Structures are given as structure tokens and as C-alpha cells.
C-alpha positions as CSV (number, residue, x, y, z in Angstrom):
1,X,99.2,109.8,90.4
2,X,100.1,106.8,92.7
3,X,100.1,104.4,89.7
4,X,102.3,106.8,87.7
5,X,104.9,107.0,90.6
6,X,104.9,103.2,90.9
7,X,105.5,102.8,87.2
8,X,108.3,105.4,87.3
9,X,109.9,103.7,90.2
10,X,109.9,100.3,88.5
11,X,111.3,101.9,85.4
12,X,114.2,103.4,87.3
13,X,115.0,100.1,89.0
14,X,114.8,98.3,85.7
15,X,117.7,100.6,84.4
16,X,119.9,99.3,87.2
17,X,119.1,95.6,86.7
18,X,121.5,94.9,83.8
19,X,124.4,96.3,85.7
20,X,123.6,94.8,89.1
21,X,122.5,91.2,88.0
22,X,126.1,90.1,87.0
23,X,127.2,91.1,90.5
24,X,124.4,89.1,92.1
25,X,122.8,92.2,93.6
26,X,119.3,93.5,93.7
27,X,118.5,97.2,93.6
28,X,117.6,97.1,97.3
29,X,121.0,95.4,98.1
30,X,122.7,98.1,96.1
31,X,121.0,100.8,98.1
32,X,122.1,99.2,101.4
33,X,125.7,99.0,100.1
34,X,125.6,102.7,99.1
35,X,124.3,103.7,102.5
36,X,127.0,101.5,104.2
37,X,129.6,103.1,101.9
38,X,128.7,106.5,103.3
39,X,129.1,105.3,106.9
40,X,129.9,101.9,108.2
41,X,129.1,100.3,110.5
42,X,125.6,101.6,110.9
43,X,122.8,100.5,113.3
44,X,119.9,98.6,111.7
45,X,117.7,101.4,113.0
46,X,119.8,104.1,111.3
47,X,120.1,102.1,108.1
48,X,116.3,101.5,107.9
49,X,115.6,105.2,108.5
50,X,118.1,106.2,105.8
51,X,116.4,103.9,103.3
52,X,112.8,104.3,104.6
53,X,112.5,100.6,105.2
54,X,111.2,98.6,108.2
55,X,114.1,97.4,110.4
56,X,112.7,93.9,110.3
57,X,113.4,93.7,106.6
58,X,117.2,93.7,107.1
59,X,119.4,90.6,107.1
60,X,123.2,90.4,106.8
61,X,122.8,88.5,103.5
62,X,120.6,91.2,102.0
63,X,123.4,93.7,102.2
64,X,126.4,91.6,101.4
65,X,127.7,92.5,104.9
66,X,129.1,90.5,107.7
67,X,126.6,89.1,110.2
68,X,125.0,91.7,112.5
69,X,127.0,92.3,115.7
70,X,125.9,93.7,119.0
71,X,126.7,97.3,119.2
72,X,128.9,98.1,122.2
73,X,127.2,101.6,122.4
74,X,123.7,100.1,122.5
75,X,123.3,96.5,123.8
76,X,119.8,96.4,122.4
77,X,120.8,97.4,118.8
78,X,122.6,95.7,116.0
79,X,125.1,97.1,113.6
80,X,125.8,96.2,110.0
81,X,129.1,96.8,108.3
82,X,130.6,96.2,104.9
83,X,132.9,93.2,104.7
84,X,136.6,94.0,104.0
């Protein structure tokens, strides 16, 4: 079952590739942009939870966003926002 899920996931991602490649986006970057489109800015912690990813995997360049900024609400957290 795990192999079947892995193959299915790769197949779904492959469907997006022809549309995303001309824009210079990966599927993961697209998902980050979708999440930020729902609510921006978002903390790295919130974004990683929404996408089920480790917070350490995020960089500003992955999401096409501006560089992380210190959150005024939480000095220990960082926020990511879409660029205008």
C-alpha cells in the first residue's frame, strides 16, 4: 500500500509539472504559494503545520516570498508573506 501511495503522489505531482515549470515553480513552491494565498503573512510554524512539513525546510526563496521577518507578535518566530 505504501508503494501504491507513493506512485500515486508522484503521478499527481507530474500532472502539475507542465503548468508550473514555465513559471519556474516546483509543486512544493506552488503549495506554499497556495497556503500564503489563503492567509498572509503566516508564521513558519503555521505554514509548516498546514503543509505537513518540517519548519526547517522553509526558506524565502522556496516560496517566492520576501525574506522572513521577525514577527512583532512573537519575537522567536518568523513570518513569511507573499511579495506584492
